[in-house]
N, C-alpha and C positions, 0 to 999 in steps of 0.2 A: 552754767556760770563759771567763769575762769578768774583765778587770781594768779599773778606772776610774781615770783621772788628771785632774787639773785642766788642766794646760797642756803637760806634757812629752810629745812625740810619739815619743820613742825607745822602742823595744820593751823592755818590762820584762824584766830578767834572769830573774825568777821565772816569768813567763808563758812565756818561751822554754824554761826548764827543764822545766816540766810539759807543754808542748806536745810536746817531744821524747819524753817518756816515755809520753804518751797520744796516739799518732798518729791515732787515729780520732775524736778529740774536736776540734770546731771551737774555735779560739782567737781571741778578739776583745779588742782594747784600745780602750776608749772614752775619748775625750779631750774635755773641755768646750771648751777654746779651741784648736781644731785648725785649722791653715791648709790642709793638703792631706791627703786620705785616701790610704792606701797599703797595700800588702800586702808583708810582709817575712818570708821564711822560713815561709810558710803561716800567718802571723799577720796578721789584718786590723786596721789602725789606722783607726778610724772616728770621725766626729763623734758625740759623745754625744747631742746634741739631735736630730740627724736620725734616728739609730738608735732612740732611745726614742720619738720621734714616730711612727715607723712601727709600733710595737707596737699603737697604738690604731686602726690602719686595717685 
């Protein structure tokens, strides 16, 4: 499951909620203006441009 944000790198409360209830599903939060990628409670917070760019390769 994916959530997309413009600049807020704090893990979304909604994404965390669904991630806890669906433990076998990968949770990713894409952020357009992200300073540092991170993983927080099995939720990856990634650069939107980098992640989307990798889809075409």
